[in-house]
Structure formats: structure tokens, C-alpha cells
Backbone as XML, in Angstrom:
<?xml version="1.0"?>
<chain id="A" units="angstrom">
  <residue number="1" name="MET">
    <atom name="N" x="27.613" y="63.781" z="-78.673"/>
    <atom name="CA" x="28.301" y="63.243" z="-79.833"/>
    <atom name="C" x="29.665" y="63.901" z="-79.934"/>
  </residue>
  <residue number="2" name="ASN">
    <atom name="N" x="30.700" y="63.094" z="-80.001"/>
    <atom name="CA" x="32.057" y="63.593" z="-80.170"/>
    <atom name="C" x="32.448" y="63.356" z="-81.629"/>
  </residue>
  <residue number="3" name="ALA">
    <atom name="N" x="32.303" y="64.385" z="-82.448"/>
    <atom name="CA" x="32.555" y="64.263" z="-83.882"/>
    <atom name="C" x="34.021" y="63.986" z="-84.183"/>
  </residue>
  <residue number="4" name="LYS">
    <atom name="N" x="34.910" y="64.495" z="-83.348"/>
    <atom name="CA" x="36.348" y="64.287" z="-83.578"/>
    <atom name="C" x="36.716" y="62.807" z="-83.498"/>
  </residue>
  <residue number="5" name="HIS">
    <atom name="N" x="36.097" y="62.083" z="-82.562"/>
    <atom name="CA" x="36.430" y="60.678" z="-82.337"/>
    <atom name="C" x="35.345" y="59.716" z="-82.834"/>
  </residue>
  <residue number="6" name="TYR">
    <atom name="N" x="34.299" y="60.248" z="-83.444"/>
    <atom name="CA" x="33.205" y="59.426" z="-83.995"/>
    <atom name="C" x="32.604" y="58.498" z="-82.945"/>
  </residue>
  <residue number="7" name="ARG">
    <atom name="N" x="32.243" y="59.070" z="-81.791"/>
    <atom name="CA" x="31.611" y="58.271" z="-80.746"/>
    <atom name="C" x="30.660" y="59.127" z="-79.927"/>
  </residue>
  <residue number="8" name="VAL">
    <atom name="N" x="29.803" y="58.454" z="-79.186"/>
    <atom name="CA" x="28.887" y="59.143" z="-78.281"/>
    <atom name="C" x="29.350" y="58.891" z="-76.852"/>
  </residue>
  <residue number="9" name="GLY">
    <atom name="N" x="28.903" y="59.748" z="-75.959"/>
    <atom name="CA" x="29.237" y="59.597" z="-74.553"/>
    <atom name="C" x="28.348" y="60.510" z="-73.740"/>
  </residue>
  <residue number="10" name="GLY">
    <atom name="N" x="28.561" y="60.519" z="-72.455"/>
    <atom name="CA" x="27.799" y="61.395" z="-71.584"/>
    <atom name="C" x="26.573" y="60.728" z="-71.000"/>
  </residue>
  <residue number="11" name="PRO">
    <atom name="N" x="25.835" y="61.477" z="-70.191"/>
    <atom name="CA" x="24.692" y="60.930" z="-69.448"/>
    <atom name="C" x="23.604" y="60.308" z="-70.335"/>
  </residue>
  <residue number="12" name="PHE">
    <atom name="N" x="23.301" y="60.927" z="-71.467"/>
    <atom name="CA" x="22.258" y="60.380" z="-72.331"/>
    <atom name="C" x="22.661" y="59.010" z="-72.886"/>
  </residue>
  <residue number="13" name="ALA">
    <atom name="N" x="23.899" y="58.899" z="-73.356"/>
    <atom name="CA" x="24.387" y="57.618" z="-73.893"/>
    <atom name="C" x="24.441" y="56.562" z="-72.792"/>
  </residue>
  <residue number="14" name="GLU">
    <atom name="N" x="24.856" y="56.947" z="-71.587"/>
    <atom name="CA" x="24.910" y="56.009" z="-70.463"/>
    <atom name="C" x="23.512" y="55.511" z="-70.102"/>
  </residue>
  <residue number="15" name="LYS">
    <atom name="N" x="22.551" y="56.422" z="-70.030"/>
    <atom name="CA" x="21.180" y="56.042" z="-69.701"/>
    <atom name="C" x="20.615" y="55.084" z="-70.752"/>
  </residue>
  <residue number="16" name="MET">
    <atom name="N" x="20.886" y="55.372" z="-72.004"/>
    <atom name="CA" x="20.394" y="54.507" z="-73.073"/>
    <atom name="C" x="21.044" y="53.121" z="-72.974"/>
  </residue>
  <residue number="17" name="MET">
    <atom name="N" x="22.350" y="53.058" z="-72.735"/>
    <atom name="CA" x="23.039" y="51.774" z="-72.677"/>
    <atom name="C" x="22.565" y="50.922" z="-71.518"/>
  </residue>
  <residue number="18" name="LYS">
    <atom name="N" x="22.173" y="51.538" z="-70.422"/>
    <atom name="CA" x="21.669" y="50.772" z="-69.279"/>
    <atom name="C" x="20.414" y="49.983" z="-69.635"/>
  </residue>
  <residue number="19" name="SER">
    <atom name="N" x="19.726" y="50.394" z="-70.715"/>
    <atom name="CA" x="18.489" y="49.738" z="-71.132"/>
    <atom name="C" x="18.714" y="48.588" z="-72.104"/>
  </residue>
  <residue number="20" name="PHE">
    <atom name="N" x="19.939" y="48.379" z="-72.534"/>
    <atom name="CA" x="20.226" y="47.340" z="-73.529"/>
    <atom name="C" x="21.067" y="46.226" z="-72.930"/>
  </residue>
  <residue number="21" name="TYR">
    <atom name="N" x="20.724" y="45.001" z="-73.320"/>
    <atom name="CA" x="21.523" y="43.824" z="-72.976"/>
    <atom name="C" x="21.994" y="43.228" z="-74.292"/>
  </residue>
  <residue number="22" name="VAL">
    <atom name="N" x="23.304" y="43.084" z="-74.422"/>
    <atom name="CA" x="23.871" y="42.623" z="-75.685"/>
    <atom name="C" x="24.614" y="41.308" z="-75.485"/>
  </residue>
  <residue number="23" name="ASP">
    <atom name="N" x="24.765" y="40.568" z="-76.569"/>
    <atom name="CA" x="25.495" y="39.319" z="-76.510"/>
    <atom name="C" x="26.992" y="39.579" z="-76.368"/>
  </residue>
  <residue number="24" name="LYS">
    <atom name="N" x="27.514" y="40.439" z="-77.252"/>
    <atom name="CA" x="28.946" y="40.729" z="-77.238"/>
    <atom name="C" x="29.174" y="42.240" z="-77.260"/>
  </residue>
  <residue number="25" name="ALA">
    <atom name="N" x="30.079" y="42.703" z="-76.424"/>
    <atom name="CA" x="30.496" y="44.105" z="-76.431"/>
    <atom name="C" x="31.955" y="44.150" z="-76.860"/>
  </residue>
  <residue number="26" name="PHE">
    <atom name="N" x="32.242" y="44.886" z="-77.934"/>
    <atom name="CA" x="33.603" y="45.081" z="-78.417"/>
    <atom name="C" x="34.049" y="46.462" z="-77.965"/>
  </residue>
  <residue number="27" name="LEU">
    <atom name="N" x="35.130" y="46.511" z="-77.207"/>
    <atom name="CA" x="35.594" y="47.752" z="-76.603"/>
    <atom name="C" x="37.042" y="48.040" z="-76.968"/>
  </residue>
  <residue number="28" name="SER">
    <atom name="N" x="37.326" y="49.274" z="-77.291"/>
    <atom name="CA" x="38.690" y="49.711" z="-77.559"/>
    <atom name="C" x="39.211" y="50.407" z="-76.308"/>
  </residue>
  <residue number="29" name="MET">
    <atom name="N" x="40.404" y="50.056" z="-75.883"/>
    <atom name="CA" x="40.990" y="50.640" z="-74.681"/>
    <atom name="C" x="42.292" y="51.363" z="-75.007"/>
  </residue>
  <residue number="30" name="ASP">
    <atom name="N" x="42.621" y="52.354" z="-74.173"/>
    <atom name="CA" x="43.861" y="53.112" z="-74.346"/>
    <atom name="C" x="45.007" y="52.543" z="-73.517"/>
  </residue>
  <residue number="31" name="GLY">
    <atom name="N" x="44.688" y="51.717" z="-72.536"/>
    <atom name="CA" x="45.705" y="51.109" z="-71.693"/>
    <atom name="C" x="45.227" y="49.778" z="-71.145"/>
  </residue>
  <residue number="32" name="VAL">
    <atom name="N" x="46.136" y="48.807" z="-71.089"/>
    <atom name="CA" x="45.831" y="47.483" z="-70.541"/>
    <atom name="C" x="47.005" y="47.068" z="-69.665"/>
  </residue>
  <residue number="33" name="LEU">
    <atom name="N" x="46.736" y="46.939" z="-68.374"/>
    <atom name="CA" x="47.744" y="46.483" z="-67.414"/>
    <atom name="C" x="47.198" y="45.305" z="-66.628"/>
  </residue>
  <residue number="34" name="LEU">
    <atom name="N" x="48.060" y="44.386" z="-66.311"/>
    <atom name="CA" x="47.634" y="43.173" z="-65.629"/>
    <atom name="C" x="46.948" y="43.473" z="-64.295"/>
  </residue>
  <residue number="35" name="HIS">
    <atom name="N" x="47.544" y="44.329" z="-63.469"/>
    <atom name="CA" x="46.994" y="44.567" z="-62.132"/>
    <atom name="C" x="46.121" y="45.815" z="-62.033"/>
  </residue>
  <residue number="36" name="LYS">
    <atom name="N" x="46.255" y="46.751" z="-62.966"/>
    <atom name="CA" x="45.405" y="47.944" z="-62.947"/>
    <atom name="C" x="44.209" y="47.799" z="-63.875"/>
  </residue>
  <residue number="37" name="GLY">
    <atom name="N" x="44.261" y="46.866" z="-64.791"/>
    <atom name="CA" x="43.133" y="46.596" z="-65.670"/>
    <atom name="C" x="43.093" y="47.476" z="-66.896"/>
  </residue>
  <residue number="38" name="LEU">
    <atom name="N" x="41.861" y="47.803" z="-67.305"/>
    <atom name="CA" x="41.605" y="48.552" z="-68.531"/>
    <atom name="C" x="41.419" y="50.019" z="-68.210"/>
  </residue>
  <residue number="39" name="THR">
    <atom name="N" x="42.047" y="50.882" z="-69.028"/>
    <atom name="CA" x="41.937" y="52.318" z="-68.796"/>
    <atom name="C" x="41.747" y="53.051" z="-70.116"/>
  </residue>
  <residue number="40" name="CYS">
    <atom name="N" x="41.244" y="54.278" z="-69.988"/>
    <atom name="CA" x="41.126" y="55.156" z="-71.160"/>
    <atom name="C" x="41.347" y="56.598" z="-70.701"/>
  </residue>
  <residue number="41" name="TYR">
    <atom name="N" x="41.479" y="57.494" z="-71.665"/>
    <atom name="CA" x="41.759" y="58.896" z="-71.360"/>
    <atom name="C" x="40.515" y="59.713" z="-71.012"/>
  </residue>
  <residue number="42" name="ASP">
    <atom name="N" x="39.361" y="59.317" z="-71.494"/>
    <atom name="CA" x="38.146" y="60.121" z="-71.415"/>
    <atom name="C" x="37.189" y="59.577" z="-70.351"/>
  </residue>
  <residue number="43" name="PRO">
    <atom name="N" x="36.850" y="60.362" z="-69.313"/>
    <atom name="CA" x="35.947" y="59.888" z="-68.255"/>
    <atom name="C" x="34.570" y="59.464" z="-68.771"/>
  </residue>
  <residue number="44" name="GLU">
    <atom name="N" x="34.019" y="60.191" z="-69.734"/>
    <atom name="CA" x="32.701" y="59.809" z="-70.276"/>
    <atom name="C" x="32.776" y="58.475" z="-71.003"/>
  </residue>
  <residue number="45" name="ARG">
    <atom name="N" x="33.842" y="58.272" z="-71.737"/>
    <atom name="CA" x="34.023" y="57.008" z="-72.445"/>
    <atom name="C" x="34.195" y="55.863" z="-71.452"/>
  </residue>
  <residue number="46" name="ALA">
    <atom name="N" x="34.902" y="56.114" z="-70.350"/>
    <atom name="CA" x="35.099" y="55.089" z="-69.327"/>
    <atom name="C" x="33.771" y="54.666" z="-68.710"/>
  </residue>
  <residue number="47" name="GLU">
    <atom name="N" x="32.927" y="55.628" z="-68.386"/>
    <atom name="CA" x="31.626" y="55.302" z="-67.788"/>
    <atom name="C" x="30.744" y="54.518" z="-68.750"/>
  </residue>
  <residue number="48" name="LEU">
    <atom name="N" x="30.735" y="54.906" z="-70.011"/>
    <atom name="CA" x="29.930" y="54.190" z="-70.996"/>
    <atom name="C" x="30.447" y="52.765" z="-71.177"/>
  </residue>
  <residue number="49" name="ALA">
    <atom name="N" x="31.752" y="52.597" z="-71.227"/>
    <atom name="CA" x="32.342" y="51.264" z="-71.381"/>
    <atom name="C" x="31.985" y="50.370" z="-70.194"/>
  </residue>
  <residue number="50" name="LYS">
    <atom name="N" x="31.937" y="50.929" z="-68.994"/>
    <atom name="CA" x="31.545" y="50.147" z="-67.814"/>
    <atom name="C" x="30.143" y="49.572" z="-67.983"/>
  </residue>
  <residue number="51" name="HIS">
    <atom name="N" x="29.231" y="50.371" z="-68.520"/>
    <atom name="CA" x="27.856" y="49.895" z="-68.738"/>
    <atom name="C" x="27.808" y="48.800" z="-69.798"/>
  </residue>
  <residue number="52" name="PHE">
    <atom name="N" x="28.619" y="48.948" z="-70.844"/>
    <atom name="CA" x="28.687" y="47.901" z="-71.860"/>
    <atom name="C" x="29.153" y="46.591" z="-71.235"/>
  </residue>
  <residue number="53" name="ILE">
    <atom name="N" x="30.188" y="46.640" z="-70.417"/>
    <atom name="CA" x="30.722" y="45.439" z="-69.771"/>
    <atom name="C" x="29.676" y="44.809" z="-68.858"/>
  </residue>
  <residue number="54" name="GLU">
    <atom name="N" x="28.986" y="45.628" z="-68.085"/>
    <atom name="CA" x="27.969" y="45.124" z="-67.158"/>
    <atom name="C" x="26.816" y="44.446" z="-67.883"/>
  </residue>
  <residue number="55" name="ASN">
    <atom name="N" x="26.430" y="44.969" z="-69.046"/>
    <atom name="CA" x="25.227" y="44.491" z="-69.731"/>
    <atom name="C" x="25.501" y="43.531" z="-70.884"/>
  </residue>
  <residue number="56" name="ALA">
    <atom name="N" x="26.721" y="43.097" z="-71.044"/>
    <atom name="CA" x="27.060" y="42.174" z="-72.132"/>
    <atom name="C" x="27.267" y="40.760" z="-71.596"/>
  </residue>
  <residue number="57" name="ASN">
    <atom name="N" x="26.874" y="39.784" z="-72.386"/>
    <atom name="CA" x="27.161" y="38.394" z="-72.033"/>
    <atom name="C" x="28.653" y="38.107" z="-72.158"/>
  </residue>
  <residue number="58" name="GLU">
    <atom name="N" x="29.294" y="38.783" z="-73.112"/>
    <atom name="CA" x="30.723" y="38.594" z="-73.340"/>
    <atom name="C" x="31.342" y="39.950" z="-73.682"/>
  </residue>
  <residue number="59" name="SER">
    <atom name="N" x="32.439" y="40.283" z="-73.004"/>
    <atom name="CA" x="33.143" y="41.552" z="-73.249"/>
    <atom name="C" x="34.495" y="41.264" z="-73.880"/>
  </residue>
  <residue number="60" name="ILE">
    <atom name="N" x="34.730" y="41.896" z="-75.034"/>
    <atom name="CA" x="35.934" y="41.656" z="-75.812"/>
    <atom name="C" x="36.655" y="42.985" z="-76.003"/>
  </residue>
  <residue number="61" name="VAL">
    <atom name="N" x="37.909" y="43.038" z="-75.580"/>
    <atom name="CA" x="38.717" y="44.246" z="-75.710"/>
    <atom name="C" x="39.586" y="44.130" z="-76.951"/>
  </residue>
  <residue number="62" name="LEU">
    <atom name="N" x="39.551" y="45.178" z="-77.766"/>
    <atom name="CA" x="40.387" y="45.266" z="-78.954"/>
    <atom name="C" x="41.475" y="46.283" z="-78.663"/>
  </residue>
  <residue number="63" name="THR">
    <atom name="N" x="42.728" y="45.871" z="-78.765"/>
    <atom name="CA" x="43.818" y="46.785" z="-78.456"/>
    <atom name="C" x="45.068" y="46.399" z="-79.232"/>
  </residue>
  <residue number="64" name="ASP">
    <atom name="N" x="45.883" y="47.384" z="-79.550"/>
    <atom name="CA" x="47.137" y="47.067" z="-80.229"/>
    <atom name="C" x="48.275" y="47.038" z="-79.214"/>
  </residue>
  <residue number="65" name="HIS">
    <atom name="N" x="49.421" y="46.563" z="-79.652"/>
    <atom name="CA" x="50.564" y="46.347" z="-78.753"/>
    <atom name="C" x="51.022" y="47.612" z="-78.026"/>
  </residue>
  <residue number="66" name="SER">
    <atom name="N" x="50.785" y="48.785" z="-78.598"/>
    <atom name="CA" x="51.245" y="50.024" z="-77.950"/>
    <atom name="C" x="50.460" y="50.358" z="-76.687"/>
  </residue>
  <residue number="67" name="LYS">
    <atom name="N" x="49.320" y="49.739" z="-76.479"/>
    <atom name="CA" x="48.481" y="50.002" z="-75.303"/>
    <atom name="C" x="48.754" y="49.021" z="-74.161"/>
  </residue>
  <residue number="68" name="VAL">
    <atom name="N" x="49.420" y="47.920" z="-74.470"/>
    <atom name="CA" x="49.679" y="46.865" z="-73.486"/>
    <atom name="C" x="50.818" y="47.301" z="-72.562"/>
  </residue>
  <residue number="69" name="GLY">
    <atom name="N" x="50.538" y="47.234" z="-71.269"/>
    <atom name="CA" x="51.547" y="47.588" z="-70.285"/>
    <atom name="C" x="51.521" y="49.047" z="-69.866"/>
  </residue>
  <residue number="70" name="ILE">
    <atom name="N" x="50.514" y="49.794" z="-70.326"/>
    <atom name="CA" x="50.404" y="51.189" z="-69.903"/>
    <atom name="C" x="49.066" y="51.426" z="-69.208"/>
  </residue>
  <residue number="71" name="SER">
    <atom name="N" x="49.050" y="52.472" z="-68.405"/>
    <atom name="CA" x="47.843" y="52.895" z="-67.701"/>
    <atom name="C" x="47.562" y="54.342" z="-68.084"/>
  </residue>
  <residue number="72" name="THR">
    <atom name="N" x="46.302" y="54.657" z="-68.326"/>
    <atom name="CA" x="45.923" y="56.024" z="-68.642"/>
    <atom name="C" x="45.041" y="56.577" z="-67.529"/>
  </residue>
  <residue number="73" name="LEU">
    <atom name="N" x="44.404" y="57.693" z="-67.755"/>
    <atom name="CA" x="43.729" y="58.465" z="-66.712"/>
    <atom name="C" x="42.573" y="57.755" z="-66.002"/>
  </residue>
  <residue number="74" name="CYS">
    <atom name="N" x="41.668" y="57.140" z="-66.747"/>
    <atom name="CA" x="40.407" y="56.652" z="-66.169"/>
    <atom name="C" x="40.317" y="55.133" z="-66.170"/>
  </residue>
  <residue number="75" name="LYS">
    <atom name="N" x="40.052" y="54.572" z="-65.008"/>
    <atom name="CA" x="39.869" y="53.124" z="-64.911"/>
    <atom name="C" x="38.504" y="52.743" z="-65.469"/>
  </residue>
  <residue number="76" name="VAL">
    <atom name="N" x="38.498" y="51.694" z="-66.283"/>
    <atom name="CA" x="37.257" y="51.164" z="-66.843"/>
    <atom name="C" x="36.851" y="49.898" z="-66.096"/>
  </residue>
  <residue number="77" name="ALA">
    <atom name="N" x="37.763" y="48.939" z="-65.998"/>
    <atom name="CA" x="37.428" y="47.663" z="-65.360"/>
    <atom name="C" x="38.698" y="46.893" z="-65.042"/>
  </residue>
  <residue number="78" name="ASP">
    <atom name="N" x="38.573" y="45.923" z="-64.146"/>
    <atom name="CA" x="39.651" y="44.968" z="-63.916"/>
    <atom name="C" x="39.614" y="43.943" z="-65.037"/>
  </residue>
  <residue number="79" name="LEU">
    <atom name="N" x="40.737" y="43.319" z="-65.315"/>
    <atom name="CA" x="40.779" y="42.319" z="-66.377"/>
    <atom name="C" x="39.832" y="41.150" z="-66.106"/>
  </residue>
  <residue number="80" name="LYS">
    <atom name="N" x="39.620" y="40.810" z="-64.842"/>
    <atom name="CA" x="38.735" y="39.689" z="-64.524"/>
    <atom name="C" x="37.281" y="39.947" z="-64.951"/>
  </residue>
  <residue number="81" name="GLU">
    <atom name="N" x="36.944" y="41.202" z="-65.274"/>
    <atom name="CA" x="35.585" y="41.543" z="-65.687"/>
    <atom name="C" x="35.346" y="41.344" z="-67.182"/>
  </residue>
  <residue number="82" name="ILE">
    <atom name="N" x="36.408" y="41.052" z="-67.930"/>
    <atom name="CA" x="36.240" y="40.844" z="-69.365"/>
    <atom name="C" x="36.534" y="39.387" z="-69.711"/>
  </residue>
  <residue number="83" name="ASP">
    <atom name="N" x="36.172" y="39.016" z="-70.922"/>
    <atom name="CA" x="36.339" y="37.623" z="-71.344"/>
    <atom name="C" x="37.525" y="37.416" z="-72.279"/>
  </residue>
  <residue number="84" name="MET">
    <atom name="N" x="37.810" y="38.413" z="-73.117"/>
    <atom name="CA" x="38.802" y="38.215" z="-74.155"/>
    <atom name="C" x="39.492" y="39.523" z="-74.520"/>
  </residue>
  <residue number="85" name="VAL">
    <atom name="N" x="40.757" y="39.405" z="-74.897"/>
    <atom name="CA" x="41.516" y="40.505" z="-75.481"/>
    <atom name="C" x="41.957" y="40.044" z="-76.860"/>
  </residue>
  <residue number="86" name="ILE">
    <atom name="N" x="41.742" y="40.889" z="-77.855"/>
    <atom name="CA" x="42.257" y="40.633" z="-79.198"/>
    <atom name="C" x="43.259" y="41.731" z="-79.494"/>
  </residue>
  <residue number="87" name="SER">
    <atom name="N" x="44.483" y="41.327" z="-79.820"/>
    <atom name="CA" x="45.561" y="42.284" z="-80.044"/>
    <atom name="C" x="46.400" y="41.853" z="-81.241"/>
  </residue>
  <residue number="88" name="ASP">
    <atom name="N" x="47.279" y="42.735" z="-81.664"/>
    <atom name="CA" x="48.193" y="42.401" z="-82.751"/>
    <atom name="C" x="49.471" y="41.758" z="-82.230"/>
  </residue>
  <residue number="89" name="ALA">
    <atom name="N" x="49.561" y="41.559" z="-80.921"/>
    <atom name="CA" x="50.737" y="40.936" z="-80.313"/>
    <atom name="C" x="50.296" y="40.050" z="-79.149"/>
  </residue>
  <residue number="90" name="ALA">
    <atom name="N" x="51.101" y="39.081" z="-78.849"/>
    <atom name="CA" x="50.811" y="38.192" z="-77.720"/>
    <atom name="C" x="50.917" y="38.958" z="-76.404"/>
  </residue>
  <residue number="91" name="ALA">
    <atom name="N" x="50.232" y="38.455" z="-75.402"/>
    <atom name="CA" x="50.343" y="39.034" z="-74.061"/>
    <atom name="C" x="51.774" y="38.844" z="-73.564"/>
  </residue>
  <residue number="92" name="PRO">
    <atom name="N" x="52.241" y="39.748" z="-72.718"/>
    <atom name="CA" x="53.562" y="39.524" z="-72.120"/>
    <atom name="C" x="53.583" y="38.152" z="-71.445"/>
  </residue>
  <residue number="93" name="GLU">
    <atom name="N" x="54.645" y="37.434" z="-71.652"/>
    <atom name="CA" x="54.726" y="36.053" z="-71.164"/>
    <atom name="C" x="54.455" y="35.940" z="-69.667"/>
  </residue>
  <residue number="94" name="GLU">
    <atom name="N" x="54.928" y="36.929" z="-68.901"/>
    <atom name="CA" x="54.733" y="36.880" z="-67.447"/>
    <atom name="C" x="53.279" y="37.113" z="-67.037"/>
  </residue>
  <residue number="95" name="TRP">
    <atom name="N" x="52.419" y="37.502" z="-67.960"/>
    <atom name="CA" x="50.994" y="37.704" z="-67.672"/>
    <atom name="C" x="50.184" y="36.417" z="-67.840"/>
  </residue>
  <residue number="96" name="ASN">
    <atom name="N" x="50.693" y="35.452" z="-68.581"/>
    <atom name="CA" x="49.889" y="34.301" z="-69.006"/>
    <atom name="C" x="49.212" y="33.547" z="-67.874"/>
  </residue>
  <residue number="97" name="GLU">
    <atom name="N" x="49.930" y="33.258" z="-66.820"/>
    <atom name="CA" x="49.358" y="32.495" z="-65.708"/>
    <atom name="C" x="48.206" y="33.258" z="-65.049"/>
  </residue>
  <residue number="98" name="GLU">
    <atom name="N" x="48.424" y="34.550" z="-64.820"/>
    <atom name="CA" x="47.377" y="35.341" z="-64.161"/>
    <atom name="C" x="46.179" y="35.591" z="-65.081"/>
  </residue>
  <residue number="99" name="LEU">
    <atom name="N" x="46.420" y="35.776" z="-66.367"/>
    <atom name="CA" x="45.299" y="35.904" z="-67.314"/>
    <atom name="C" x="44.435" y="34.652" z="-67.271"/>
  </residue>
  <residue number="100" name="GLN">
    <atom name="N" x="45.082" y="33.501" z="-67.252"/>
    <atom name="CA" x="44.345" y="32.239" z="-67.178"/>
    <atom name="C" x="43.549" y="32.157" z="-65.878"/>
  </residue>
  <residue number="101" name="ALA">
    <atom name="N" x="44.150" y="32.572" z="-64.766"/>
    <atom name="CA" x="43.462" y="32.547" z="-63.473"/>
    <atom name="C" x="42.259" y="33.487" z="-63.464"/>
  </residue>
  <residue number="102" name="LYS">
    <atom name="N" x="42.361" y="34.602" z="-64.194"/>
    <atom name="CA" x="41.263" y="35.564" z="-64.263"/>
    <atom name="C" x="40.209" y="35.155" z="-65.292"/>
  </residue>
  <residue number="103" name="GLY">
    <atom name="N" x="40.501" y="34.103" z="-66.078"/>
    <atom name="CA" x="39.553" y="33.648" z="-67.086"/>
    <atom name="C" x="39.553" y="34.474" z="-68.357"/>
  </residue>
  <residue number="104" name="VAL">
    <atom name="N" x="40.680" y="35.143" z="-68.655"/>
    <atom name="CA" x="40.779" y="36.002" z="-69.824"/>
    <atom name="C" x="41.512" y="35.264" z="-70.943"/>
  </residue>
  <residue number="105" name="THR">
    <atom name="N" x="40.880" y="35.175" z="-72.101"/>
    <atom name="CA" x="41.509" y="34.606" z="-73.286"/>
    <atom name="C" x="42.176" y="35.741" z="-74.049"/>
  </residue>
  <residue number="106" name="TRP">
    <atom name="N" x="43.419" y="35.532" z="-74.489"/>
    <atom name="CA" x="44.154" y="36.536" z="-75.254"/>
    <atom name="C" x="44.403" y="35.961" z="-76.644"/>
  </residue>
  <residue number="107" name="LEU">
    <atom name="N" x="43.834" y="36.593" z="-77.652"/>
    <atom name="CA" x="44.009" y="36.151" z="-79.027"/>
    <atom name="C" x="44.867" y="37.153" z="-79.795"/>
  </residue>
  <residue number="108" name="VAL">
    <atom name="N" x="45.718" y="36.617" z="-80.670"/>
    <atom name="CA" x="46.534" y="37.462" z="-81.523"/>
    <atom name="C" x="45.902" y="37.489" z="-82.907"/>
  </residue>
  <residue number="109" name="ALA">
    <atom name="N" x="45.565" y="38.683" z="-83.358"/>
    <atom name="CA" x="44.972" y="38.858" z="-84.686"/>
    <atom name="C" x="46.073" y="38.738" z="-85.734"/>
  </residue>
  <residue number="110" name="LYS">
    <atom name="N" x="45.794" y="37.996" z="-86.763"/>
    <atom name="CA" x="46.762" y="37.805" z="-87.847"/>
    <atom name="C" x="46.433" y="38.765" z="-88.989"/>
  </residue>
  <residue number="111" name="GLU">
    <atom name="N" x="47.469" y="39.216" z="-89.676"/>
    <atom name="CA" x="47.262" y="40.050" z="-90.861"/>
    <atom name="C" x="46.739" y="39.195" z="-91.990"/>
  </residue>
  <residue number="112" name="LEU">
    <atom name="N" x="45.850" y="39.758" z="-92.782"/>
    <atom name="CA" x="45.327" y="39.014" z="-93.940"/>
    <atom name="C" x="46.270" y="39.091" z="-95.108"/>
  </residue>
</chain>
């Protein structure tokens, strides 16, 4: 348990997640790049996120504009492995064709 970040990780959490199949997995990422994919700073978090993606019918990445176009320490997955990105900004225009080819839907969240 990582009390600072309010999340679990490590071998026990990974083993438990391997036993669950979920309809939708909502994942927060620290970096999103078209060709490098999804990344995060924490290796334990990256491994757990990989299991969520593998065992979910649909994987949805939640990220804000400051994470788009950057890469961080640990690779989580290629963009083709996820179904949707929800962000506060549109994808870079030059990404649109390749996102479509990879089957990734990019939605812009509106303020209420």
C-alpha cells in the first residue's frame, strides 16, 4: 500500500489482479506518446497496469494535456493495446490518422 499516492502495487496486488476479469479498466498514465505508448514513473504501478489491460474487456486511459507527448521511466503498453483515451485536450492533430489505425478513440472531457 502506497499511502502517499493512495494506491496499491507490488507482487501481492499483481497476483490478485491476475485473478480478476473486468469489463472496463480506467488507468491514469504519466506519459502518452504515439510511438512509445503509455508510460509511468513507478515500476510496480506499470506492472499492475499491464495486468489490468490484459484482463479488461475495455481499457480506458485518463490523462490530462500535460502528459500528452511525453515519455516517463516505465513502459506500460503500446497505444494499440488500449481502446480509449479521455483527456482535457484533443489529441495532437498529427496523431489522428495513426490513432484511428490503432483503433484508439480519443475523447475530450468537457468541464461541467
